[in-house]
Steps between C-alpha positions, in 0.01 A plus 500: 500500500654838402566756765271784555635862490509494885716197515775643288796605705688831467807290382284342231373835381859650517623205291267611224627861511864348483399294191325804331802741559797250464494546128626852529875507411606691814267310748659235739254266657550396858787245509375320818168549651584285789713790644223746504515512882873538527590809324316820383397452138657164455165382328477826327454567111792721391570741213851595435577319835272723706190353660161634389248238622513212759313304753584616851582253789144542604370385161408853384539622143723808508612738218724794472342813354551872518423646842214718376345185333533304822338798684212494266441121528515513875264794517246316269540185726650280231815427691712595803865611525728193537660432829786259468481417875711753661212747561600754246260532201670519160390809283530336164362149576136402507348189643210438280148438675315315209573137385400592141746346256406772244576779751820317615628488142406857427692618809797272434533648150474850644770407748710357228489814288560714812819309612629479146482862467708558806798320366 
């Protein structure tokens, strides 16, 4: 019996994002998802060796976006600032509230373009 949308884990959703974006020539997929709880971004998608999307150690989808964009998404209730665990919120990192694969992919593409533009 196929899984319902509610049964799909964040790692499974993220795997679809990785697959969708890995065809880009400058994108590097996560090398080892088993280390996701050991080091910041070790399970992250990278462009030009810079992380732009990942699953946090808490299983949350996180993307790097311009600070103003993060502000807007937080204000609209679509996400919250990412706390990597030391109590200091990161200005350009958003924990995405929805589990929509479509929204995740849109934000991941936006994050990819943002991070690529900074290098």
